[in-house]
A tleap script that builds the chain and sets N, CA, C and O, in Angstrom:
source leaprc.protein.ff14SB
mol = sequence {
  NVAL ALA TYR TRP ARG ALA VAL GLU ILE GLY
  VAL ASP ARG GLY TRP GLN SER VAL ILE ILE
  GLU GLY ASP SER LEU ALA THR ILE LYS LYS
  CYS ASN THR THR GLY LEU ASP ARG SER MET
  ILE GLY VAL TYR ILE HIE ASP ILE GLN GLN
  GLN ILE SER LYS PHE ASN LYS VAL SER PHE
  GLN TYR THR PRO ARG SER VAL ASN ASN LEU
  ALA HIE ILE LEU ALA MET GLU THR LEU LYS
  ARG LYS GLU GLU VAL TYR LEU GLU MET GLU
  VAL PRO GLU TYR ALA LYS GLU GLN ARG ARG
  ILE ASP TRP LEU ARG GLU PRO CASP
}
set mol.1.N position { -4.445 -8.484 4.716 }
set mol.1.CA position { -5.088 -8.951 3.840 }
set mol.1.C position { -5.124 -7.645 3.000 }
set mol.1.O position { -5.687 -7.677 1.906 }
set mol.2.N position { -4.515 -6.420 3.481 }
set mol.2.CA position { -4.613 -5.102 2.218 }
set mol.2.C position { -3.128 -5.679 1.364 }
set mol.2.O position { -2.934 -5.971 0.184 }
set mol.3.N position { -2.276 -5.676 2.519 }
set mol.3.CA position { -0.995 -6.415 1.463 }
set mol.3.C position { -1.145 -7.056 0.089 }
set mol.3.O position { -0.571 -6.782 -0.965 }
set mol.4.N position { -2.330 -8.250 0.451 }
set mol.4.CA position { -2.253 -9.511 -0.720 }
set mol.4.C position { -3.125 -8.473 -1.500 }
set mol.4.O position { -2.641 -8.119 -2.575 }
set mol.5.N position { -4.370 -7.902 -1.135 }
set mol.5.CA position { -5.405 -7.542 -2.101 }
set mol.5.C position { -4.576 -6.780 -2.895 }
set mol.5.O position { -4.318 -7.284 -3.988 }
set mol.6.N position { -4.015 -5.554 -2.618 }
set mol.6.CA position { -2.600 -4.830 -3.266 }
set mol.6.C position { -1.821 -5.562 -4.439 }
set mol.6.O position { -1.876 -5.224 -5.621 }
set mol.7.N position { -1.036 -6.689 -3.888 }
set mol.7.CA position { -0.551 -7.300 -4.982 }
set mol.7.C position { -1.570 -8.321 -6.018 }
set mol.7.O position { -1.247 -8.783 -7.113 }
set mol.8.N position { -2.747 -8.480 -5.366 }
set mol.8.CA position { -3.876 -9.302 -6.430 }
set mol.8.C position { -4.091 -8.203 -7.582 }
set mol.8.O position { -4.217 -8.379 -8.794 }
set mol.9.N position { -4.095 -6.570 -6.551 }
set mol.9.CA position { -4.994 -5.734 -8.026 }
set mol.9.C position { -3.522 -5.375 -9.041 }
set mol.9.O position { -3.614 -5.363 -10.269 }
set mol.10.N position { -2.648 -5.190 -8.565 }
set mol.10.CA position { -1.064 -5.083 -9.250 }
set mol.10.C position { -1.144 -6.382 -10.421 }
set mol.10.O position { -0.679 -6.235 -11.551 }
set mol.11.N position { -1.534 -7.141 -10.151 }
set mol.11.CA position { -1.307 -8.598 -10.825 }
set mol.11.C position { -2.592 -8.506 -12.167 }
set mol.11.O position { -2.470 -8.736 -13.370 }
set mol.12.N position { -3.539 -8.169 -11.538 }
set mol.12.CA position { -5.254 -7.743 -12.124 }
set mol.12.C position { -5.072 -6.914 -13.794 }
set mol.12.O position { -5.319 -7.122 -14.982 }
set mol.13.N position { -4.527 -5.975 -12.973 }
set mol.13.CA position { -4.217 -4.650 -13.824 }
set mol.13.C position { -2.712 -4.715 -14.856 }
set mol.13.O position { -2.218 -4.000 -15.727 }
set mol.14.N position { -2.459 -5.645 -14.364 }
set mol.14.CA position { -0.954 -5.964 -15.429 }
set mol.14.C position { 0.131 -5.139 -15.088 }
set mol.14.O position { 1.040 -4.938 -15.894 }
set mol.15.N position { 0.116 -4.605 -13.878 }
set mol.15.CA position { 1.318 -3.824 -13.788 }
set mol.15.C position { 2.632 -4.425 -13.816 }
set mol.15.O position { 2.828 -5.613 -13.563 }
set mol.16.N position { 3.484 -3.634 -14.112 }
set mol.16.CA position { 4.822 -4.530 -14.210 }
set mol.16.C position { 5.769 -4.337 -12.769 }
set mol.16.O position { 6.470 -5.186 -12.218 }
set mol.17.N position { 5.461 -2.526 -12.267 }
set mol.17.CA position { 6.006 -2.378 -11.008 }
set mol.17.C position { 5.031 -1.757 -10.028 }
set mol.17.O position { 4.141 -0.950 -10.296 }
set mol.18.N position { 5.421 -2.385 -8.581 }
set mol.18.CA position { 4.751 -1.406 -7.762 }
set mol.18.C position { 5.438 -1.555 -6.291 }
set mol.18.O position { 6.092 -2.496 -5.842 }
set mol.19.N position { 5.161 -0.614 -5.833 }
set mol.19.CA position { 5.280 0.003 -4.396 }
set mol.19.C position { 4.161 -0.096 -3.653 }
set mol.19.O position { 3.177 0.595 -3.918 }
set mol.20.N position { 4.180 -1.067 -2.519 }
set mol.20.CA position { 3.156 -1.381 -1.459 }
set mol.20.C position { 3.682 -0.498 -0.226 }
set mol.20.O position { 4.804 -0.705 0.238 }
set mol.21.N position { 2.796 0.537 0.313 }
set mol.21.CA position { 3.199 0.691 1.312 }
set mol.21.C position { 2.035 0.626 2.652 }
set mol.21.O position { 0.815 0.776 2.587 }
set mol.22.N position { 3.115 0.274 4.165 }
set mol.22.CA position { 2.047 0.131 4.743 }
set mol.22.C position { 2.548 0.427 5.880 }
set mol.22.O position { 3.693 0.874 5.951 }
set mol.23.N position { 1.712 0.212 7.066 }
set mol.23.CA position { 1.896 1.003 8.774 }
set mol.23.C position { 2.270 -0.364 9.552 }
set mol.23.O position { 2.226 -0.229 10.775 }
set mol.24.N position { 2.499 -1.182 9.262 }
set mol.24.CA position { 2.524 -2.578 9.460 }
set mol.24.C position { 4.037 -3.162 9.436 }
set mol.24.O position { 4.300 -3.781 8.405 }
set mol.25.N position { 5.239 -3.057 10.549 }
set mol.25.CA position { 6.750 -3.583 9.882 }
set mol.25.C position { 6.446 -4.709 10.197 }
set mol.25.O position { 7.035 -5.372 9.344 }
set mol.26.N position { 5.989 -5.318 10.762 }
set mol.26.CA position { 5.990 -6.844 10.834 }
set mol.26.C position { 5.420 -7.745 9.723 }
set mol.26.O position { 6.152 -8.682 9.407 }
set mol.27.N position { 4.373 -7.644 9.143 }
set mol.27.CA position { 4.113 -7.381 7.979 }
set mol.27.C position { 5.071 -7.303 6.588 }
set mol.27.O position { 5.390 -8.084 5.692 }
set mol.28.N position { 5.271 -6.255 6.853 }
set mol.28.CA position { 6.142 -5.556 5.737 }
set mol.28.C position { 7.513 -6.327 5.551 }
set mol.28.O position { 7.994 -6.533 4.437 }
set mol.29.N position { 8.152 -6.770 6.837 }
set mol.29.CA position { 9.471 -7.994 6.767 }
set mol.29.C position { 8.530 -9.256 6.126 }
set mol.29.O position { 9.071 -9.765 5.145 }
set mol.30.N position { 7.889 -9.549 6.308 }
set mol.30.CA position { 7.023 -10.832 6.223 }
set mol.30.C position { 7.116 -11.046 4.773 }
set mol.30.O position { 7.548 -12.025 4.166 }
set mol.31.N position { 6.574 -9.824 4.287 }
set mol.31.CA position { 6.407 -9.628 2.826 }
set mol.31.C position { 7.549 -9.576 2.277 }
set mol.31.O position { 7.521 -10.362 1.330 }
set mol.32.N position { 8.488 -9.107 2.347 }
set mol.32.CA position { 9.797 -9.065 1.959 }
set mol.32.C position { 11.198 -10.290 1.767 }
set mol.32.O position { 12.287 -10.288 1.193 }
set mol.33.N position { 10.472 -11.178 2.546 }
set mol.33.CA position { 11.275 -12.154 2.940 }
set mol.33.C position { 10.816 -13.738 2.027 }
set mol.33.O position { 9.593 -13.847 1.948 }
set mol.34.N position { 11.428 -14.658 1.509 }
set mol.34.CA position { 11.089 -16.083 1.059 }
set mol.34.C position { 11.125 -16.660 2.400 }
set mol.34.O position { 11.601 -16.260 3.463 }
set mol.35.N position { 10.340 -17.953 1.975 }
set mol.35.CA position { 10.530 -18.714 3.275 }
set mol.35.C position { 9.098 -19.276 3.810 }
set mol.35.O position { 8.225 -18.514 3.393 }
set mol.36.N position { 8.654 -20.120 4.427 }
set mol.36.CA position { 7.457 -20.448 4.992 }
set mol.36.C position { 7.631 -19.707 6.291 }
set mol.36.O position { 8.614 -19.676 7.032 }
set mol.37.N position { 5.726 -18.746 6.477 }
set mol.37.CA position { 5.436 -18.316 6.945 }
set mol.37.C position { 4.314 -19.140 7.936 }
set mol.37.O position { 3.254 -19.539 7.454 }
set mol.38.N position { 4.655 -19.348 9.353 }
set mol.38.CA position { 3.725 -20.214 10.153 }
set mol.38.C position { 3.096 -19.297 11.073 }
set mol.38.O position { 2.502 -19.846 12.002 }
set mol.39.N position { 3.079 -18.027 11.044 }
set mol.39.CA position { 2.115 -17.132 11.892 }
set mol.39.C position { 0.359 -17.232 11.314 }
set mol.39.O position { -0.091 -18.164 10.648 }
set mol.40.N position { -0.224 -16.319 11.662 }
set mol.40.CA position { -1.913 -16.728 11.671 }
set mol.40.C position { -1.908 -15.674 10.211 }
set mol.40.O position { -2.980 -16.008 9.705 }
set mol.41.N position { -1.234 -14.479 9.162 }
set mol.41.CA position { -1.350 -14.211 8.278 }
set mol.41.C position { -0.479 -15.049 7.155 }
set mol.41.O position { -0.330 -14.559 6.036 }
set mol.42.N position { 0.118 -16.386 7.507 }
set mol.42.CA position { 0.939 -17.397 6.951 }
set mol.42.C position { 0.581 -17.225 5.145 }
set mol.42.O position { 1.202 -16.704 4.218 }
set mol.43.N position { -0.906 -18.050 5.260 }
set mol.43.CA position { -1.389 -18.228 4.199 }
set mol.43.C position { -1.613 -17.196 3.186 }
set mol.43.O position { -1.662 -17.489 1.992 }
set mol.44.N position { -1.759 -15.935 3.639 }
set mol.44.CA position { -1.730 -14.331 2.693 }
set mol.44.C position { -0.291 -14.290 2.595 }
set mol.44.O position { 0.135 -14.343 1.441 }
set mol.45.N position { 0.426 -14.221 3.369 }
set mol.45.CA position { 2.242 -14.089 3.293 }
set mol.45.C position { 2.558 -15.305 2.192 }
set mol.45.O position { 3.538 -15.020 1.504 }
set mol.46.N position { 1.992 -16.516 1.885 }
set mol.46.CA position { 2.435 -17.426 0.932 }
set mol.46.C position { 2.410 -16.911 -0.288 }
set mol.46.O position { 3.297 -16.686 -1.113 }
set mol.47.N position { 0.739 -16.689 -0.278 }
set mol.47.CA position { 0.127 -16.313 -1.795 }
set mol.47.C position { 1.174 -15.235 -2.066 }
set mol.47.O position { 2.073 -15.310 -2.904 }
set mol.48.N position { 0.871 -14.002 -1.054 }
set mol.48.CA position { 1.798 -12.740 -1.911 }
set mol.48.C position { 2.991 -13.089 -2.546 }
set mol.48.O position { 3.128 -12.650 -3.688 }
set mol.49.N position { 4.177 -13.997 -1.928 }
set mol.49.CA position { 5.144 -14.337 -2.010 }
set mol.49.C position { 4.634 -15.218 -3.729 }
set mol.49.O position { 4.714 -14.629 -4.806 }
set mol.50.N position { 4.374 -15.990 -3.648 }
set mol.50.CA position { 3.672 -16.479 -5.036 }
set mol.50.C position { 3.259 -15.512 -6.288 }
set mol.50.O position { 3.858 -15.521 -7.363 }
set mol.51.N position { 2.103 -14.648 -5.969 }
set mol.51.CA position { 2.358 -13.601 -6.589 }
set mol.51.C position { 3.452 -12.797 -7.141 }
set mol.51.O position { 3.452 -12.505 -8.337 }
set mol.52.N position { 4.498 -12.374 -6.248 }
set mol.52.CA position { 4.956 -11.328 -6.510 }
set mol.52.C position { 6.118 -11.465 -7.697 }
set mol.52.O position { 6.820 -10.554 -8.134 }
set mol.53.N position { 6.117 -12.820 -8.081 }
set mol.53.CA position { 7.206 -13.301 -9.172 }
set mol.53.C position { 6.747 -12.900 -10.252 }
set mol.53.O position { 7.474 -13.045 -11.234 }
set mol.54.N position { 5.095 -12.123 -10.478 }
set mol.54.CA position { 4.299 -11.737 -12.002 }
set mol.54.C position { 5.252 -10.448 -12.306 }
set mol.54.O position { 5.714 -10.124 -13.400 }
set mol.55.N position { 5.443 -9.723 -10.899 }
set mol.55.CA position { 6.272 -8.179 -11.601 }
set mol.55.C position { 7.571 -8.086 -11.898 }
set mol.55.O position { 8.408 -8.833 -11.391 }
set mol.56.N position { 7.858 -7.142 -12.763 }
set mol.56.CA position { 9.386 -6.921 -12.331 }
set mol.56.C position { 9.876 -6.219 -11.509 }
set mol.56.O position { 11.091 -6.050 -11.411 }
set mol.57.N position { 9.189 -5.796 -10.923 }
set mol.57.CA position { 9.794 -4.748 -9.874 }
set mol.57.C position { 8.751 -4.944 -8.270 }
set mol.57.O position { 7.523 -4.894 -8.200 }
set mol.58.N position { 9.296 -5.068 -7.644 }
set mol.58.CA position { 8.042 -4.817 -6.425 }
set mol.58.C position { 8.515 -4.803 -4.952 }
set mol.58.O position { 9.247 -5.682 -4.497 }
set mol.59.N position { 7.920 -3.451 -4.023 }
set mol.59.CA position { 8.698 -3.552 -3.055 }
set mol.59.C position { 7.736 -2.875 -2.188 }
set mol.59.O position { 6.923 -1.971 -2.379 }
set mol.60.N position { 8.113 -3.676 -1.048 }
set mol.60.CA position { 6.924 -3.193 -0.016 }
set mol.60.C position { 8.016 -2.246 0.628 }
set mol.60.O position { 9.226 -2.424 0.764 }
set mol.61.N position { 7.282 -1.283 0.947 }
set mol.61.CA position { 7.798 -0.314 2.098 }
set mol.61.C position { 6.969 0.014 3.361 }
set mol.61.O position { 5.784 0.343 3.334 }
set mol.62.N position { 7.627 -0.096 4.320 }
set mol.62.CA position { 7.112 0.671 5.894 }
set mol.62.C position { 7.195 2.171 5.730 }
set mol.62.O position { 8.210 2.792 5.418 }
set mol.63.N position { 5.904 2.715 6.000 }
set mol.63.CA position { 5.632 4.118 6.858 }
set mol.63.C position { 4.732 4.317 7.572 }
set mol.63.O position { 3.511 4.170 7.627 }
set mol.64.N position { 5.864 4.829 8.347 }
set mol.64.CA position { 5.215 5.037 10.453 }
set mol.64.C position { 3.615 5.456 9.868 }
set mol.64.O position { 3.212 5.888 8.788 }
set mol.65.N position { 3.074 5.165 10.911 }
set mol.65.CA position { 1.590 5.822 10.904 }
set mol.65.C position { 1.241 7.177 10.907 }
set mol.65.O position { 0.362 7.783 10.294 }
set mol.66.N position { 2.336 7.651 11.945 }
set mol.66.CA position { 2.271 9.215 12.085 }
set mol.66.C position { 2.432 10.121 10.827 }
set mol.66.O position { 1.819 11.164 10.601 }
set mol.67.N position { 3.476 9.456 9.972 }
set mol.67.CA position { 3.256 10.387 8.456 }
set mol.67.C position { 2.882 9.869 7.557 }
set mol.67.O position { 3.331 9.846 6.411 }
set mol.68.N position { 1.580 9.167 8.221 }
set mol.68.CA position { 1.215 8.144 6.709 }
set mol.68.C position { -0.766 9.031 6.636 }
set mol.68.O position { -1.772 8.485 6.181 }
set mol.69.N position { -0.665 10.476 7.263 }
set mol.69.CA position { -1.797 11.136 6.850 }
set mol.69.C position { -2.343 10.863 5.835 }
set mol.69.O position { -3.391 10.218 5.885 }
set mol.70.N position { -1.719 11.332 4.420 }
set mol.70.CA position { -2.405 11.221 3.242 }
set mol.70.C position { -2.811 9.771 2.897 }
set mol.70.O position { -3.814 9.606 2.203 }
set mol.71.N position { -2.285 8.986 3.220 }
set mol.71.CA position { -2.720 7.843 2.758 }
set mol.71.C position { -3.886 7.540 3.504 }
set mol.71.O position { -4.828 7.083 2.857 }
set mol.72.N position { -4.070 7.744 5.101 }
set mol.72.CA position { -5.643 7.715 6.102 }
set mol.72.C position { -6.672 8.572 5.449 }
set mol.72.O position { -7.860 8.280 5.588 }
set mol.73.N position { -6.304 9.622 4.737 }
set mol.73.CA position { -7.561 10.414 4.070 }
set mol.73.C position { -7.773 9.968 2.433 }
set mol.73.O position { -8.819 10.280 1.864 }
set mol.74.N position { -6.935 9.379 1.879 }
set mol.74.CA position { -7.431 8.756 0.849 }
set mol.74.C position { -8.408 7.660 1.093 }
set mol.74.O position { -9.538 7.644 0.606 }
set mol.75.N position { -7.733 6.409 2.159 }
set mol.75.CA position { -8.642 5.436 2.592 }
set mol.75.C position { -10.201 6.095 2.799 }
set mol.75.O position { -11.094 5.745 2.028 }
set mol.76.N position { -10.400 6.822 3.612 }
set mol.76.CA position { -11.239 7.493 4.685 }
set mol.76.C position { -12.518 8.001 3.309 }
set mol.76.O position { -13.688 7.715 3.051 }
set mol.77.N position { -11.519 8.821 2.759 }
set mol.77.CA position { -12.668 9.335 1.745 }
set mol.77.C position { -13.410 8.491 0.403 }
set mol.77.O position { -14.497 8.525 -0.174 }
set mol.78.N position { -12.127 7.727 0.291 }
set mol.78.CA position { -12.518 6.402 -0.665 }
set mol.78.C position { -14.063 5.318 0.267 }
set mol.78.O position { -15.038 4.786 -0.264 }
set mol.79.N position { -13.819 5.348 1.167 }
set mol.79.CA position { -15.111 4.949 2.141 }
set mol.79.C position { -16.234 5.619 2.082 }
set mol.79.O position { -17.303 5.327 1.546 }
set mol.80.N position { -15.860 6.678 2.764 }
set mol.80.CA position { -17.041 7.180 2.560 }
set mol.80.C position { -18.012 7.548 1.248 }
set mol.80.O position { -19.242 7.578 1.220 }
set mol.81.N position { -16.956 7.849 0.053 }
set mol.81.CA position { -17.589 7.901 -1.352 }
set mol.81.C position { -17.792 6.477 -2.333 }
set mol.81.O position { -18.148 6.172 -3.471 }
set mol.82.N position { -17.334 5.878 -1.136 }
set mol.82.CA position { -18.018 4.338 -1.749 }
set mol.82.C position { -17.172 4.249 -2.999 }
set mol.82.O position { -17.843 4.832 -3.851 }
set mol.83.N position { -16.279 3.912 -3.441 }
set mol.83.CA position { -15.247 4.640 -4.773 }
set mol.83.C position { -14.355 3.576 -4.769 }
set mol.83.O position { -14.133 3.210 -3.615 }
set mol.84.N position { -13.778 2.961 -5.582 }
set mol.84.CA position { -12.461 2.419 -5.725 }
set mol.84.C position { -11.267 3.472 -6.352 }
set mol.84.O position { -11.357 3.940 -7.487 }
set mol.85.N position { -10.276 3.729 -5.540 }
set mol.85.CA position { -9.278 4.470 -6.505 }
set mol.85.C position { -7.956 4.360 -6.377 }
set mol.85.O position { -7.352 4.720 -5.366 }
set mol.86.N position { -7.264 3.707 -7.690 }
set mol.86.CA position { -6.073 3.789 -7.870 }
set mol.86.C position { -5.557 4.562 -8.427 }
set mol.86.O position { -5.844 4.966 -9.554 }
set mol.87.N position { -4.452 5.010 -7.540 }
set mol.87.CA position { -3.224 5.807 -7.404 }
set mol.87.C position { -2.289 5.855 -8.783 }
set mol.87.O position { -1.085 5.923 -8.535 }
set mol.88.N position { -2.539 5.837 -9.773 }
set mol.88.CA position { -1.539 5.736 -11.349 }
set mol.88.C position { -0.873 6.784 -11.672 }
set mol.88.O position { -1.459 7.401 -12.563 }
set mol.89.N position { 0.367 7.402 -11.255 }
set mol.89.CA position { 0.940 8.242 -11.327 }
set mol.89.C position { 0.111 9.399 -10.860 }
set mol.89.O position { 0.407 10.378 -11.545 }
set mol.90.N position { -0.592 9.617 -10.182 }
set mol.90.CA position { -1.657 11.177 -9.483 }
set mol.90.C position { -2.725 10.855 -8.550 }
set mol.90.O position { -3.362 9.803 -8.570 }
set mol.91.N position { -2.899 11.875 -7.679 }
set mol.91.CA position { -3.692 11.720 -6.819 }
set mol.91.C position { -5.574 11.949 -7.099 }
set mol.91.O position { -6.162 11.852 -8.176 }
set mol.92.N position { -6.022 12.189 -6.069 }
set mol.92.CA position { -7.434 13.018 -6.362 }
set mol.92.C position { -7.084 14.253 -5.198 }
set mol.92.O position { -6.617 14.343 -4.063 }
set mol.93.N position { -7.794 15.384 -6.588 }
set mol.93.CA position { -7.654 16.355 -5.662 }
set mol.93.C position { -7.919 16.703 -4.129 }
set mol.93.O position { -7.199 17.488 -3.512 }
set mol.94.N position { -8.936 16.099 -3.609 }
set mol.94.CA position { -8.953 16.348 -1.748 }
set mol.94.C position { -7.466 15.418 -1.095 }
set mol.94.O position { -7.351 15.257 0.120 }
set mol.95.N position { -6.493 14.910 -2.010 }
set mol.95.CA position { -5.593 14.227 -1.513 }
set mol.95.C position { -4.718 15.378 -1.943 }
set mol.95.O position { -4.126 15.712 -0.917 }
set mol.96.N position { -4.268 16.286 -3.105 }
set mol.96.CA position { -3.903 17.302 -3.470 }
set mol.96.C position { -4.114 18.565 -2.441 }
set mol.96.O position { -3.278 19.356 -2.002 }
set mol.97.N position { -5.470 18.478 -2.221 }
set mol.97.CA position { -5.507 19.299 -1.349 }
set mol.97.C position { -4.877 19.115 0.271 }
set mol.97.O position { -4.282 19.983 0.909 }
set mol.98.N position { -5.059 18.333 0.521 }
set mol.98.CA position { -4.466 17.775 1.831 }
set mol.98.C position { -3.318 18.248 2.041 }
set mol.98.O position { -3.027 18.974 2.992 }
set mol.99.N position { -2.246 17.711 0.789 }
set mol.99.CA position { -0.904 17.419 0.954 }
set mol.99.C position { -0.781 19.269 1.338 }
set mol.99.O position { -0.207 19.602 2.375 }
set mol.100.N position { -1.297 20.203 0.520 }
set mol.100.CA position { -0.935 21.567 0.405 }
set mol.100.C position { -0.887 21.961 1.754 }
set mol.100.O position { 0.131 22.396 2.292 }
set mol.101.N position { -2.478 21.745 2.568 }
set mol.101.CA position { -2.111 22.200 3.819 }
set mol.101.C position { -1.736 21.608 4.991 }
set mol.101.O position { -1.644 22.284 6.016 }
set mol.102.N position { -1.440 20.096 4.975 }
set mol.102.CA position { -0.168 19.636 5.674 }
set mol.102.C position { 1.616 20.563 5.252 }
set mol.102.O position { 2.585 20.535 6.011 }
set mol.103.N position { 1.577 21.252 3.943 }
set mol.103.CA position { 2.636 21.533 3.892 }
set mol.103.C position { 2.831 23.131 4.359 }
set mol.103.O position { 3.835 23.830 4.494 }
set mol.104.N position { 1.475 23.365 4.532 }
set mol.104.CA position { 1.144 25.226 5.153 }
set mol.104.C position { 1.538 24.560 6.661 }
set mol.104.O position { 2.309 25.193 7.382 }
set mol.105.N position { 1.081 23.484 7.039 }
set mol.105.CA position { 1.518 23.529 8.795 }
set mol.105.C position { 2.649 23.058 9.279 }
set mol.105.O position { 2.791 23.079 10.502 }
set mol.106.N position { 4.012 22.377 8.192 }
set mol.106.CA position { 5.118 22.089 8.483 }
set mol.106.C position { 5.957 23.384 9.199 }
set mol.106.O position { 5.798 24.502 8.708 }
set mol.107.N position { 6.774 23.223 10.266 }
set mol.107.CA position { 7.886 24.086 10.672 }
set mol.107.C position { 8.538 24.337 9.738 }
set mol.107.O position { 8.678 23.655 8.722 }
set mol.108.N position { 9.040 25.429 10.017 }
set mol.108.CA position { 10.790 25.783 9.031 }
set mol.108.C position { 11.859 24.761 9.900 }
set mol.108.O position { 13.048 24.702 9.587 }
savepdb mol mol.pdb
quit
């Protein structure tokens, strides 16, 4: 549903190019293929495939959950603050701070 919603938002906002990242490799693969999907999420995959033709460029990319800490923080803060956030060429200040903290923790 999250991938479907991301595509829907991109279409509604008139974006020409989108990159959608997620940690569900199976769903990413389904979004990147054409053809009928008979799984339980097949209806969503079909809708995604219909909508992506409205973009000049669309990319579904797998990001392992273990390295997706920043996305998790963005999602949790957004829910906590009860707000919608669209990352258009920038991230909120709390995300920048988390990136700085993560960078400081990385081993040399």
